[in-house]
N, CA and C atoms of all chains as a GROMACS GRO file, in nm:
protein
  606
    1UNK      N    1  -2.179  -2.955   1.184
    1UNK     CA    2  -2.235  -2.855   1.247
    1UNK      C    3  -2.328  -2.763   1.254
    2UNK      N    4  -2.443  -2.814   1.317
    2UNK     CA    5  -2.545  -2.705   1.235
    2UNK      C    6  -2.535  -2.554   1.347
    3UNK      N    7  -2.589  -2.490   1.260
    3UNK     CA    8  -2.624  -2.323   1.276
    3UNK      C    9  -2.489  -2.276   1.213
    4UNK      N   10  -2.481  -2.102   1.209
    4UNK     CA   11  -2.389  -2.058   1.182
    4UNK      C   12  -2.266  -2.038   1.233
    5UNK      N   13  -2.144  -2.063   1.180
    5UNK     CA   14  -2.014  -2.034   1.236
    5UNK      C   15  -1.992  -1.948   1.309
    6UNK      N   16  -1.900  -1.972   1.390
    6UNK     CA   17  -1.877  -1.843   1.516
    6UNK      C   18  -1.717  -1.847   1.526
    7UNK      N   19  -1.653  -1.703   1.511
    7UNK     CA   20  -1.512  -1.752   1.545
    7UNK      C   21  -1.485  -1.632   1.660
    8UNK      N   22  -1.411  -1.693   1.772
    8UNK     CA   23  -1.365  -1.584   1.894
    8UNK      C   24  -1.219  -1.575   1.900
    9UNK      N   25  -1.193  -1.424   1.888
    9UNK     CA   26  -1.020  -1.452   1.871
    9UNK      C   27  -0.984  -1.319   2.000
   10UNK      N   28  -0.912  -1.359   2.055
   10UNK     CA   29  -0.835  -1.317   2.163
   10UNK      C   30  -0.719  -1.238   2.122
   11UNK      N   31  -0.710  -1.085   2.158
   11UNK     CA   32  -0.581  -1.051   2.089
   11UNK      C   33  -0.485  -0.993   2.224
   12UNK      N   34  -0.415  -1.078   2.190
   12UNK     CA   35  -0.292  -1.129   2.328
   12UNK      C   36  -0.162  -1.008   2.290
   13UNK      N   37  -0.062  -1.000   2.366
   13UNK     CA   38   0.046  -0.884   2.334
   13UNK      C   39   0.110  -0.939   2.201
   14UNK      N   40   0.156  -0.855   2.148
   14UNK     CA   41   0.225  -0.894   2.039
   14UNK      C   42   0.414  -0.864   2.037
   15UNK      N   43   0.474  -0.936   1.976
   15UNK     CA   44   0.664  -0.900   2.013
   15UNK      C   45   0.673  -0.942   1.861
   16UNK      N   46   0.745  -0.839   1.769
   16UNK     CA   47   0.793  -0.879   1.684
   16UNK      C   48   0.943  -0.814   1.656
   17UNK      N   49   1.047  -0.937   1.624
   17UNK     CA   50   1.189  -0.858   1.671
   17UNK      C   51   1.231  -0.788   1.551
   18UNK      N   52   1.220  -0.778   1.450
   18UNK     CA   53   1.266  -0.689   1.333
   18UNK      C   54   1.206  -0.695   1.214
   19UNK      N   55   1.193  -0.634   1.132
   19UNK     CA   56   1.112  -0.622   1.020
   19UNK      C   57   1.194  -0.525   0.905
   20UNK      N   58   1.254  -0.593   0.792
   20UNK     CA   59   1.311  -0.532   0.651
   20UNK      C   60   1.221  -0.569   0.558
   21UNK      N   61   1.198  -0.483   0.488
   21UNK     CA   62   1.122  -0.466   0.372
   21UNK      C   63   1.190  -0.394   0.243
   22UNK      N   64   1.172  -0.476   0.177
   22UNK     CA   65   1.273  -0.382   0.032
   22UNK      C   66   1.117  -0.371  -0.072
   23UNK      N   67   1.075  -0.261  -0.095
   23UNK     CA   68   0.926  -0.255  -0.181
   23UNK      C   69   0.813  -0.348  -0.192
   24UNK      N   70   0.680  -0.284  -0.156
   24UNK     CA   71   0.566  -0.337  -0.151
   24UNK      C   72   0.501  -0.304  -0.224
   25UNK      N   73   0.389  -0.330  -0.309
   25UNK     CA   74   0.334  -0.247  -0.427
   25UNK      C   75   0.214  -0.208  -0.416
   26UNK      N   76   0.125  -0.201  -0.502
   26UNK     CA   77   0.022  -0.068  -0.540
   26UNK      C   78  -0.105  -0.070  -0.395
   27UNK      N   79  -0.122  -0.108  -0.325
   27UNK     CA   80  -0.259  -0.117  -0.237
   27UNK      C   81  -0.149  -0.196  -0.140
   28UNK      N   82  -0.074  -0.185  -0.124
   28UNK     CA   83   0.045  -0.238  -0.001
   28UNK      C   84   0.002  -0.186   0.135
   29UNK      N   85  -0.018  -0.304   0.249
   29UNK     CA   86   0.016  -0.212   0.398
   29UNK      C   87   0.118  -0.334   0.469
   30UNK      N   88   0.165  -0.243   0.607
   30UNK     CA   89   0.231  -0.327   0.671
   30UNK      C   90   0.134  -0.280   0.786
   31UNK      N   91   0.120  -0.422   0.875
   31UNK     CA   92  -0.004  -0.383   0.977
   31UNK      C   93   0.092  -0.460   1.052
   32UNK      N   94   0.123  -0.398   1.205
   32UNK     CA   95   0.124  -0.481   1.304
   32UNK      C   96   0.053  -0.437   1.439
   33UNK      N   97  -0.048  -0.514   1.428
   33UNK     CA   98  -0.157  -0.491   1.544
   33UNK      C   99  -0.238  -0.580   1.522
   34UNK      N  100  -0.375  -0.486   1.478
   34UNK     CA  101  -0.523  -0.537   1.513
   34UNK      C  102  -0.571  -0.465   1.384
   35UNK      N  103  -0.697  -0.522   1.334
   35UNK     CA  104  -0.783  -0.440   1.216
   35UNK      C  105  -0.934  -0.551   1.272
   36UNK      N  106  -1.018  -0.460   1.226
   36UNK     CA  107  -1.143  -0.555   1.192
   36UNK      C  108  -1.164  -0.615   1.033
   37UNK      N  109  -1.130  -0.541   0.975
   37UNK     CA  110  -1.128  -0.613   0.811
   37UNK      C  111  -1.043  -0.501   0.736
   38UNK      N  112  -1.000  -0.593   0.614
   38UNK     CA  113  -0.849  -0.550   0.544
   38UNK      C  114  -0.924  -0.574   0.394
   39UNK      N  115  -0.967  -0.491   0.307
   39UNK     CA  116  -0.938  -0.476   0.206
   39UNK      C  117  -0.898  -0.431   0.119
   40UNK      N  118  -0.824  -0.460   0.005
   40UNK     CA  119  -0.745  -0.404  -0.046
   40UNK      C  120  -0.733  -0.468  -0.226
   41UNK      N  121  -0.754  -0.308  -0.263
   41UNK     CA  122  -0.798  -0.344  -0.454
   41UNK      C  123  -0.699  -0.246  -0.495
   42UNK      N  124  -0.625  -0.302  -0.659
   42UNK     CA  125  -0.577  -0.258  -0.725
   42UNK      C  126  -0.531  -0.279  -0.876
   43UNK      N  127  -0.577  -0.194  -0.967
   43UNK     CA  128  -0.569  -0.194  -1.062
   43UNK      C  129  -0.443  -0.135  -1.176
   44UNK      N  130  -0.380  -0.208  -1.265
   44UNK     CA  131  -0.259  -0.168  -1.352
   44UNK      C  132  -0.315  -0.198  -1.488
   45UNK      N  133  -0.283  -0.073  -1.554
   45UNK     CA  134  -0.313  -0.097  -1.716
   45UNK      C  135  -0.227  -0.008  -1.787
   46UNK      N  136  -0.130  -0.116  -1.884
   46UNK     CA  137  -0.053  -0.015  -1.957
   46UNK      C  138  -0.107  -0.082  -2.094
   47UNK      N  139  -0.145  -0.030  -2.167
   47UNK     CA  140  -0.211  -0.021  -2.314
   47UNK      C  141  -0.072  -0.131  -2.414
   48UNK      N  142  -0.144  -0.237  -2.496
   48UNK     CA  143  -0.055  -0.295  -2.561
   48UNK      C  144   0.044  -0.217  -2.628
   49UNK      N  145   0.038  -0.083  -2.670
   49UNK     CA  146   0.090  -0.030  -2.792
   49UNK      C  147   0.171   0.036  -2.710
   50UNK      N  148   0.216   0.047  -2.612
   50UNK     CA  149   0.349   0.093  -2.534
   50UNK      C  150   0.465   0.012  -2.547
   51UNK      N  151   0.562   0.065  -2.558
   51UNK     CA  152   0.696   0.018  -2.545
   51UNK      C  153   0.763   0.013  -2.442
   52UNK      N  154   0.788  -0.057  -2.361
   52UNK     CA  155   0.864   0.024  -2.230
   52UNK      C  156   0.994  -0.013  -2.183
   53UNK      N  157   1.064   0.050  -2.194
   53UNK     CA  158   1.210  -0.033  -2.209
   53UNK      C  159   1.289   0.093  -2.082
   54UNK      N  160   1.287  -0.012  -1.991
   54UNK     CA  161   1.435   0.032  -1.874
   54UNK      C  162   1.289   0.089  -1.783
   55UNK      N  163   1.390   0.158  -1.676
   55UNK     CA  164   1.273   0.171  -1.552
   55UNK      C  165   1.287   0.308  -1.580
   56UNK      N  166   1.077   0.354  -1.531
   56UNK     CA  167   1.082   0.496  -1.545
   56UNK      C  168   1.135   0.614  -1.479
   57UNK      N  169   1.199   0.566  -1.347
   57UNK     CA  170   1.266   0.656  -1.252
   57UNK      C  171   1.334   0.565  -1.171
   58UNK      N  172   1.490   0.557  -1.218
   58UNK     CA  173   1.556   0.434  -1.130
   58UNK      C  174   1.574   0.519  -1.028
   59UNK      N  175   1.559   0.404  -0.928
   59UNK     CA  176   1.603   0.476  -0.736
   59UNK      C  177   1.737   0.450  -0.753
   60UNK      N  178   1.781   0.536  -0.632
   60UNK     CA  179   1.892   0.515  -0.617
   60UNK      C  180   1.923   0.373  -0.525
   61UNK      N  181   2.029   0.330  -0.519
   61UNK     CA  182   2.087   0.247  -0.442
   61UNK      C  183   2.058   0.219  -0.316
   62UNK      N  184   2.030   0.113  -0.257
   62UNK     CA  185   1.991   0.144  -0.118
   62UNK      C  186   2.108   0.143  -0.040
   63UNK      N  187   2.105   0.222   0.096
   63UNK     CA  188   2.235   0.191   0.145
   63UNK      C  189   2.304   0.044   0.163
   64UNK      N  190   2.404   0.050   0.181
   64UNK     CA  191   2.480  -0.084   0.200
   64UNK      C  192   2.409  -0.182   0.308
   65UNK      N  193   2.373  -0.094   0.458
   65UNK     CA  194   2.331  -0.138   0.551
   65UNK      C  195   2.181  -0.233   0.527
   66UNK      N  196   2.126  -0.161   0.405
   66UNK     CA  197   1.972  -0.235   0.375
   66UNK      C  198   1.959  -0.333   0.281
   67UNK      N  199   2.086  -0.358   0.192
   67UNK     CA  200   2.061  -0.427   0.114
   67UNK      C  201   2.057  -0.574   0.133
   68UNK      N  202   1.975  -0.680   0.093
   68UNK     CA  203   1.943  -0.793   0.135
   68UNK      C  204   2.026  -0.892   0.111
   69UNK      N  205  -1.326  -0.132   1.675
   69UNK     CA  206  -1.214  -0.169   1.646
   69UNK      C  207  -1.206  -0.309   1.787
   70UNK      N  208  -1.113  -0.374   1.716
   70UNK     CA  209  -1.070  -0.534   1.779
   70UNK      C  210  -1.090  -0.530   1.949
   71UNK      N  211  -0.994  -0.403   1.991
   71UNK     CA  212  -0.911  -0.394   2.146
   71UNK      C  213  -0.951  -0.256   2.157
   72UNK      N  214  -0.969  -0.186   2.281
   72UNK     CA  215  -1.007  -0.043   2.291
   72UNK      C  216  -0.874   0.036   2.274
   73UNK      N  217  -0.768  -0.013   2.321
   73UNK     CA  218  -0.621   0.068   2.260
   73UNK      C  219  -0.487  -0.044   2.272
   74UNK      N  220  -0.370   0.005   2.219
   74UNK     CA  221  -0.268  -0.070   2.218
   74UNK      C  222  -0.144   0.027   2.280
   75UNK      N  223  -0.065  -0.050   2.382
   75UNK     CA  224   0.073   0.049   2.370
   75UNK      C  225   0.153  -0.016   2.305
   76UNK      N  226   0.191   0.082   2.210
   76UNK     CA  227   0.280   0.071   2.135
   76UNK      C  228   0.453   0.051   2.195
   77UNK      N  229   0.552   0.003   2.178
   77UNK     CA  230   0.671   0.040   2.229
   77UNK      C  231   0.776  -0.018   2.068
   78UNK      N  232   0.845   0.079   2.013
   78UNK     CA  233   0.896   0.083   1.850
   78UNK      C  234   1.038   0.119   1.898
   79UNK      N  235   1.081   0.014   1.891
   79UNK     CA  236   1.235   0.053   1.905
   79UNK      C  237   1.299   0.164   1.787
   80UNK      N  238   1.305   0.134   1.682
   80UNK     CA  239   1.335   0.244   1.560
   80UNK      C  240   1.264   0.207   1.453
   81UNK      N  241   1.204   0.312   1.332
   81UNK     CA  242   1.122   0.298   1.230
   81UNK      C  243   1.170   0.387   1.126
   82UNK      N  244   1.227   0.358   1.025
   82UNK     CA  245   1.336   0.414   0.924
   82UNK      C  246   1.241   0.378   0.788
   83UNK      N  247   1.177   0.456   0.671
   83UNK     CA  248   1.134   0.480   0.548
   83UNK      C  249   1.187   0.527   0.450
   84UNK      N  250   1.214   0.506   0.347
   84UNK     CA  251   1.277   0.577   0.250
   84UNK      C  252   1.213   0.575   0.164
   85UNK      N  253   1.091   0.656   0.110
   85UNK     CA  254   1.006   0.671   0.011
   85UNK      C  255   0.885   0.564   0.062
   86UNK      N  256   0.770   0.686   0.070
   86UNK     CA  257   0.619   0.610   0.042
   86UNK      C  258   0.571   0.697  -0.104
   87UNK      N  259   0.446   0.671  -0.114
   87UNK     CA  260   0.387   0.719  -0.234
   87UNK      C  261   0.255   0.773  -0.181
   88UNK      N  262   0.157   0.790  -0.284
   88UNK     CA  263   0.063   0.884  -0.301
   88UNK      C  264  -0.046   0.871  -0.153
   89UNK      N  265  -0.084   0.737  -0.154
   89UNK     CA  266  -0.204   0.725  -0.050
   89UNK      C  267  -0.145   0.756   0.114
   90UNK      N  268  -0.023   0.767   0.146
   90UNK     CA  269   0.056   0.731   0.219
   90UNK      C  270  -0.022   0.740   0.348
   91UNK      N  271  -0.003   0.691   0.477
   91UNK     CA  272  -0.008   0.694   0.613
   91UNK      C  273   0.099   0.609   0.669
   92UNK      N  274   0.176   0.696   0.786
   92UNK     CA  275   0.260   0.608   0.820
   92UNK      C  276   0.208   0.627   1.005
   93UNK      N  277   0.145   0.559   1.086
   93UNK     CA  278   0.118   0.564   1.227
   93UNK      C  279   0.155   0.455   1.325
   94UNK      N  280   0.207   0.517   1.408
   94UNK     CA  281   0.254   0.407   1.526
   94UNK      C  282   0.142   0.475   1.649
   95UNK      N  283   0.033   0.375   1.643
   95UNK     CA  284  -0.079   0.432   1.727
   95UNK      C  285  -0.210   0.372   1.689
   96UNK      N  286  -0.292   0.398   1.762
   96UNK     CA  287  -0.439   0.367   1.692
   96UNK      C  288  -0.505   0.448   1.623
   97UNK      N  289  -0.593   0.362   1.522
   97UNK     CA  290  -0.702   0.492   1.467
   97UNK      C  291  -0.808   0.359   1.477
   98UNK      N  292  -0.883   0.447   1.388
   98UNK     CA  293  -1.047   0.422   1.353
   98UNK      C  294  -1.064   0.350   1.218
   99UNK      N  295  -1.128   0.369   1.135
   99UNK     CA  296  -1.144   0.302   0.975
   99UNK      C  297  -1.075   0.450   0.886
  100UNK      N  298  -0.975   0.347   0.818
  100UNK     CA  299  -0.880   0.426   0.706
  100UNK      C  300  -0.956   0.370   0.589
  101UNK      N  301  -0.951   0.486   0.508
  101UNK     CA  302  -0.984   0.463   0.320
  101UNK      C  303  -0.906   0.538   0.259
  102UNK      N  304  -0.776   0.487   0.227
  102UNK     CA  305  -0.659   0.549   0.134
  102UNK      C  306  -0.715   0.532  -0.002
  103UNK      N  307  -0.704   0.622  -0.094
  103UNK     CA  308  -0.708   0.557  -0.264
  103UNK      C  309  -0.660   0.669  -0.341
  104UNK      N  310  -0.552   0.612  -0.453
  104UNK     CA  311  -0.463   0.711  -0.523
  104UNK      C  312  -0.500   0.664  -0.649
  105UNK      N  313  -0.560   0.750  -0.771
  105UNK     CA  314  -0.557   0.685  -0.886
  105UNK      C  315  -0.434   0.786  -0.924
  106UNK      N  316  -0.368   0.710  -1.030
  106UNK     CA  317  -0.202   0.802  -1.109
  106UNK      C  318  -0.254   0.756  -1.224
  107UNK      N  319  -0.215   0.833  -1.305
  107UNK     CA  320  -0.124   0.811  -1.470
  107UNK      C  321  -0.031   0.867  -1.491
  108UNK      N  322   0.065   0.775  -1.524
  108UNK     CA  323   0.185   0.822  -1.574
  108UNK      C  324   0.234   0.830  -1.720
  109UNK      N  325   0.242   0.914  -1.778
  109UNK     CA  326   0.224   0.915  -1.923
  109UNK      C  327   0.438   0.993  -1.940
  110UNK      N  328   0.486   0.897  -2.066
  110UNK     CA  329   0.589   0.924  -2.073
  110UNK      C  330   0.609   0.906  -2.202
  111UNK      N  331   0.691   0.996  -2.287
  111UNK     CA  332   0.723   0.981  -2.412
  111UNK      C  333   0.829   1.020  -2.508
  112UNK      N  334   0.898   0.930  -2.605
  112UNK     CA  335   0.986   0.985  -2.627
  112UNK      C  336   1.003   1.131  -2.735
  113UNK      N  337   0.845   1.090  -2.804
  113UNK     CA  338   0.837   1.249  -2.873
  113UNK      C  339   0.716   1.310  -2.834
  114UNK      N  340   0.723   1.462  -2.765
  114UNK     CA  341   0.626   1.485  -2.717
  114UNK      C  342   0.524   1.513  -2.785
  115UNK      N  343   0.422   1.423  -2.842
  115UNK     CA  344   0.321   1.452  -2.936
  115UNK      C  345   0.188   1.440  -2.815
  116UNK      N  346   0.168   1.492  -2.730
  116UNK     CA  347   0.024   1.459  -2.675
  116UNK      C  348  -0.091   1.487  -2.674
  117UNK      N  349  -0.190   1.464  -2.678
  117UNK     CA  350  -0.296   1.434  -2.701
  117UNK      C  351  -0.383   1.518  -2.611
  118UNK      N  352  -0.446   1.576  -2.662
  118UNK     CA  353  -0.607   1.667  -2.530
  118UNK      C  354  -0.632   1.631  -2.435
  119UNK      N  355  -0.692   1.496  -2.434
  119UNK     CA  356  -0.750   1.398  -2.377
  119UNK      C  357  -0.688   1.312  -2.282
  120UNK      N  358  -0.560   1.292  -2.305
  120UNK     CA  359  -0.515   1.174  -2.257
  120UNK      C  360  -0.450   1.191  -2.118
  121UNK      N  361  -0.441   1.258  -2.041
  121UNK     CA  362  -0.400   1.291  -1.883
  121UNK      C  363  -0.546   1.307  -1.818
  122UNK      N  364  -0.671   1.298  -1.899
  122UNK     CA  365  -0.772   1.303  -1.774
  122UNK      C  366  -0.810   1.127  -1.740
  123UNK      N  367  -0.875   1.156  -1.622
  123UNK     CA  368  -0.913   1.011  -1.549
  123UNK      C  369  -1.051   0.949  -1.653
  124UNK      N  370  -1.123   1.081  -1.688
  124UNK     CA  371  -1.215   1.047  -1.772
  124UNK      C  372  -1.213   0.991  -1.927
  125UNK      N  373  -1.041   0.973  -1.929
  125UNK     CA  374  -1.033   0.935  -2.086
  125UNK      C  375  -1.052   0.792  -2.067
  126UNK      N  376  -1.014   0.726  -1.952
  126UNK     CA  377  -1.016   0.589  -1.931
  126UNK      C  378  -1.091   0.496  -1.820
  127UNK      N  379  -1.174   0.394  -1.921
  127UNK     CA  380  -1.278   0.323  -1.864
  127UNK      C  381  -1.168   0.242  -1.677
  128UNK      N  382  -1.055   0.232  -1.722
  128UNK     CA  383  -0.991   0.191  -1.590
  128UNK      C  384  -1.056   0.260  -1.469
  129UNK      N  385  -1.052   0.367  -1.476
  129UNK     CA  386  -1.106   0.444  -1.345
  129UNK      C  387  -1.251   0.444  -1.327
  130UNK      N  388  -1.329   0.364  -1.368
  130UNK     CA  389  -1.452   0.386  -1.335
  130UNK      C  390  -1.522   0.215  -1.363
  131UNK      N  391  -1.436   0.123  -1.331
  131UNK     CA  392  -1.470   0.020  -1.338
  131UNK      C  393  -1.537  -0.005  -1.178
  132UNK      N  394  -1.667  -0.099  -1.207
  132UNK     CA  395  -1.656  -0.135  -1.047
  132UNK      C  396  -1.595  -0.207  -0.989
  133UNK      N  397  -1.518  -0.194  -0.810
  133UNK     CA  398  -1.479  -0.278  -0.772
  133UNK      C  399  -1.485  -0.396  -0.750
  134UNK      N  400  -1.408  -0.479  -0.763
  134UNK     CA  401  -1.440  -0.620  -0.731
  134UNK      C  402  -1.550  -0.690  -0.625
  135UNK      N  403  -1.675  -0.760  -0.670
  135UNK     CA  404  -1.742  -0.776  -0.569
  135UNK      C  405  -1.707  -0.929  -0.467
  136UNK      N  406  -1.769  -0.915  -0.324
  136UNK     CA  407  -1.718  -1.077  -0.284
  136UNK      C  408  -1.779  -1.159  -0.346
  137UNK      N  409  -1.758  -1.260  -0.373
  137UNK     CA  410  -1.830  -1.388  -0.381
  137UNK      C  411  -1.928  -1.430  -0.231
  138UNK      N  412  -2.054  -1.489  -0.254
  138UNK     CA  413  -2.145  -1.528  -0.173
  138UNK      C  414  -2.092  -1.607  -0.072
  139UNK      N  415  -2.116  -1.589   0.102
  139UNK     CA  416  -1.970  -1.680   0.147
  139UNK      C  417  -2.101  -1.693   0.263
  140UNK      N  418  -2.113  -1.809   0.319
  140UNK     CA  419  -2.165  -1.834   0.478
  140UNK      C  420  -2.150  -1.711   0.600
  141UNK      N  421  -2.208  -1.700   0.615
  141UNK     CA  422  -2.221  -1.590   0.769
  141UNK      C  423  -2.143  -1.702   0.851
  142UNK      N  424  -2.052  -1.590   0.906
  142UNK     CA  425  -1.959  -1.603   1.020
  142UNK      C  426  -1.968  -1.516   1.146
  143UNK      N  427  -2.018  -1.528   1.220
  143UNK     CA  428  -1.994  -1.435   1.380
  143UNK      C  429  -1.828  -1.414   1.437
  144UNK      N  430  -1.805  -1.287   1.495
  144UNK     CA  431  -1.709  -1.326   1.522
  144UNK      C  432  -1.739  -1.230   1.604
  145UNK      N  433  -1.626  -1.236   1.718
  145UNK     CA  434  -1.597  -1.188   1.843
  145UNK      C  435  -1.448  -1.163   1.863
  146UNK      N  436  -1.414  -1.049   1.899
  146UNK     CA  437  -1.250  -1.014   1.951
  146UNK      C  438  -1.241  -0.943   2.054
  147UNK      N  439  -1.152  -0.927   2.078
  147UNK     CA  440  -1.100  -0.842   2.242
  147UNK      C  441  -1.021  -0.954   2.338
  148UNK      N  442  -0.976  -0.864   2.428
  148UNK     CA  443  -0.933  -0.903   2.533
  148UNK      C  444  -0.864  -0.806   2.592
  149UNK      N  445  -0.777  -0.821   2.706
  149UNK     CA  446  -0.726  -0.686   2.778
  149UNK      C  447  -0.645  -0.644   2.735
  150UNK      N  448  -0.576  -0.503   2.764
  150UNK     CA  449  -0.461  -0.415   2.667
  150UNK      C  450  -0.374  -0.438   2.699
  151UNK      N  451  -0.323  -0.514   2.573
  151UNK     CA  452  -0.208  -0.582   2.553
  151UNK      C  453  -0.063  -0.501   2.510
  152UNK      N  454   0.046  -0.478   2.518
  152UNK     CA  455   0.157  -0.439   2.485
  152UNK      C  456   0.173  -0.495   2.316
  153UNK      N  457   0.207  -0.393   2.184
  153UNK     CA  458   0.302  -0.458   2.136
  153UNK      C  459   0.470  -0.365   2.143
  154UNK      N  460   0.526  -0.500   2.067
  154UNK     CA  461   0.686  -0.435   2.091
  154UNK      C  462   0.762  -0.507   1.967
  155UNK      N  463   0.806  -0.436   1.918
  155UNK     CA  464   0.847  -0.399   1.782
  155UNK      C  465   1.022  -0.345   1.766
  156UNK      N  466   1.081  -0.436   1.732
  156UNK     CA  467   1.242  -0.388   1.733
  156UNK      C  468   1.285  -0.321   1.631
  157UNK      N  469   1.370  -0.262   1.522
  157UNK     CA  470   1.399  -0.178   1.433
  157UNK      C  471   1.293  -0.224   1.294
  158UNK      N  472   1.229  -0.130   1.247
  158UNK     CA  473   1.167  -0.202   1.148
  158UNK      C  474   1.220  -0.091   0.998
  159UNK      N  475   1.251  -0.130   0.870
  159UNK     CA  476   1.293  -0.068   0.759
  159UNK      C  477   1.226  -0.081   0.646
  160UNK      N  478   1.177  -0.007   0.589
  160UNK     CA  479   1.119  -0.010   0.482
  160UNK      C  480   1.173   0.041   0.374
  161UNK      N  481   1.232   0.026   0.231
  161UNK     CA  482   1.264   0.096   0.131
  161UNK      C  483   1.152   0.088   0.030
  162UNK      N  484   1.109   0.202  -0.018
  162UNK     CA  485   0.948   0.214  -0.089
  162UNK      C  486   0.866   0.138  -0.037
  163UNK      N  487   0.779   0.171  -0.078
  163UNK     CA  488   0.618   0.134  -0.056
  163UNK      C  489   0.536   0.197  -0.199
  164UNK      N  490   0.393   0.151  -0.181
  164UNK     CA  491   0.339   0.213  -0.323
  164UNK      C  492   0.254   0.288  -0.272
  165UNK      N  493   0.124   0.252  -0.377
  165UNK     CA  494   0.031   0.371  -0.430
  165UNK      C  495  -0.064   0.416  -0.307
  166UNK      N  496  -0.105   0.319  -0.268
  166UNK     CA  497  -0.225   0.316  -0.187
  166UNK      C  498  -0.189   0.308  -0.009
  167UNK      N  499  -0.012   0.340  -0.009
  167UNK     CA  500   0.023   0.228   0.114
  167UNK      C  501  -0.022   0.286   0.255
  168UNK      N  502  -0.004   0.212   0.346
  168UNK     CA  503  -0.023   0.203   0.506
  168UNK      C  504   0.044   0.130   0.578
  169UNK      N  505   0.138   0.214   0.644
  169UNK     CA  506   0.216   0.161   0.753
  169UNK      C  507   0.192   0.173   0.931
  170UNK      N  508   0.117   0.088   1.000
  170UNK     CA  509   0.061   0.091   1.109
  170UNK      C  510   0.141   0.084   1.208
  171UNK      N  511   0.150   0.068   1.338
  171UNK     CA  512   0.180  -0.019   1.451
  171UNK      C  513   0.078   0.022   1.545
  172UNK      N  514   0.000  -0.045   1.531
  172UNK     CA  515  -0.083  -0.044   1.661
  172UNK      C  516  -0.229  -0.137   1.608
  173UNK      N  517  -0.400  -0.053   1.671
  173UNK     CA  518  -0.470  -0.118   1.621
  173UNK      C  519  -0.611  -0.057   1.568
  174UNK      N  520  -0.670  -0.122   1.483
  174UNK     CA  521  -0.744  -0.001   1.391
  174UNK      C  522  -0.898  -0.066   1.348
  175UNK      N  523  -0.959   0.002   1.303
  175UNK     CA  524  -1.133  -0.052   1.255
  175UNK      C  525  -1.056  -0.127   1.133
  176UNK      N  526  -1.163  -0.111   1.060
  176UNK     CA  527  -1.137  -0.142   0.881
  176UNK      C  528  -1.084  -0.063   0.812
  177UNK      N  529  -1.014  -0.144   0.734
  177UNK     CA  530  -0.949  -0.020   0.619
  177UNK      C  531  -0.947  -0.108   0.500
  178UNK      N  532  -0.963   0.004   0.395
  178UNK     CA  533  -1.015  -0.030   0.250
  178UNK      C  534  -0.914   0.081   0.164
  179UNK      N  535  -0.801   0.031   0.103
  179UNK     CA  536  -0.701   0.050   0.022
  179UNK      C  537  -0.772   0.040  -0.145
  180UNK      N  538  -0.777   0.152  -0.227
  180UNK     CA  539  -0.780   0.150  -0.411
  180UNK      C  540  -0.692   0.230  -0.443
  181UNK      N  541  -0.653   0.156  -0.527
  181UNK     CA  542  -0.528   0.210  -0.620
  181UNK      C  543  -0.515   0.156  -0.783
  182UNK      N  544  -0.527   0.263  -0.850
  182UNK     CA  545  -0.559   0.261  -0.991
  182UNK      C  546  -0.440   0.314  -1.094
  183UNK      N  547  -0.387   0.283  -1.152
  183UNK     CA  548  -0.241   0.317  -1.202
  183UNK      C  549  -0.302   0.319  -1.363
  184UNK      N  550  -0.283   0.390  -1.457
  184UNK     CA  551  -0.282   0.382  -1.611
  184UNK      C  552  -0.098   0.427  -1.656
  185UNK      N  553  -0.019   0.343  -1.690
  185UNK     CA  554   0.075   0.396  -1.720
  185UNK      C  555   0.118   0.375  -1.892
  186UNK      N  556   0.150   0.465  -1.927
  186UNK     CA  557   0.198   0.475  -2.063
  186UNK      C  558   0.302   0.501  -2.113
  187UNK      N  559   0.383   0.447  -2.128
  187UNK     CA  560   0.516   0.466  -2.205
  187UNK      C  561   0.525   0.458  -2.318
  188UNK      N  562   0.610   0.520  -2.435
  188UNK     CA  563   0.610   0.485  -2.569
  188UNK      C  564   0.771   0.547  -2.611
  189UNK      N  565   0.871   0.451  -2.597
  189UNK     CA  566   1.027   0.487  -2.615
  189UNK      C  567   1.022   0.363  -2.739
  190UNK      N  568   1.120   0.409  -2.809
  190UNK     CA  569   1.209   0.317  -2.904
  190UNK      C  570   1.308   0.294  -2.853
  191UNK      N  571   1.413   0.360  -2.766
  191UNK     CA  572   1.533   0.351  -2.693
  191UNK      C  573   1.546   0.374  -2.544
  192UNK      N  574   1.624   0.383  -2.488
  192UNK     CA  575   1.607   0.409  -2.297
  192UNK      C  576   1.573   0.557  -2.290
  193UNK      N  577   1.475   0.568  -2.177
  193UNK     CA  578   1.454   0.697  -2.126
  193UNK      C  579   1.527   0.783  -2.114
  194UNK      N  580   1.467   0.937  -2.105
  194UNK     CA  581   1.593   1.003  -2.064
  194UNK      C  582   1.656   1.007  -1.945
  195UNK      N  583   1.759   1.046  -1.937
  195UNK     CA  584   1.821   1.031  -1.769
  195UNK      C  585   1.763   1.104  -1.679
  196UNK      N  586   1.703   1.070  -1.574
  196UNK     CA  587   1.625   1.160  -1.465
  196UNK      C  588   1.706   1.294  -1.374
  197UNK      N  589   1.681   1.374  -1.426
  197UNK     CA  590   1.773   1.482  -1.346
  197UNK      C  591   1.745   1.473  -1.157
  198UNK      N  592   1.891   1.443  -1.128
  198UNK     CA  593   1.857   1.470  -0.977
  198UNK      C  594   1.833   1.586  -0.921
  199UNK      N  595   1.787   1.582  -0.794
  199UNK     CA  596   1.777   1.683  -0.708
  199UNK      C  597   1.892   1.770  -0.689
  200UNK      N  598   1.983   1.722  -0.716
  200UNK     CA  599   2.151   1.850  -0.710
  200UNK      C  600   2.168   1.900  -0.810
  201UNK      N  601   2.073   1.866  -0.958
  201UNK     CA  602   2.116   1.918  -1.069
  201UNK      C  603   2.018   2.057  -1.060
  202UNK      N  604   1.897   2.062  -0.996
  202UNK     CA  605   1.777   2.111  -1.039
  202UNK      C  606   1.815   2.277  -1.030
   0.00000   0.00000   0.00000
């Protein structure tokens, strides 16, 4: 194909039944719809001398109805 | 924005716990740029040093953002007549540092999160204090 590529998007109706999420992380997004662009950065650094034992802040158990 | 506006019909939305750069929106928006820098420091023996809770002490918070690799130009065109978004029940338990939850249309979105996370323990960390005990 000659010349620059071209993409055409037609944004039509959107129907979503149900969404259930348990935990999305550092630069997380949940988008139901449209966007021009999406750029996510995330850095995580734990120095090697750290000793990690157990969770730092344990979350309570989710309600029974939300357990997948 | 890709389309001028959207009509959103959401049945229900339930979120337990979001985090620092939080946005939760039902509807349209322009450009959004949430960012979050965090330092989490927890230590068995409280021998904290003077500068270790400053962002300036760690190079992680000053590293340049990754750059895009060169790519061929692609022209884009998007749009269409206003159309509905219909969503059933949405449940989220936790999200994290630079989160965004949106039902609708928007312009560009760019999020940044940098977390340094120091924990120094020889055994289990102390139990957390619940809100009811404070």
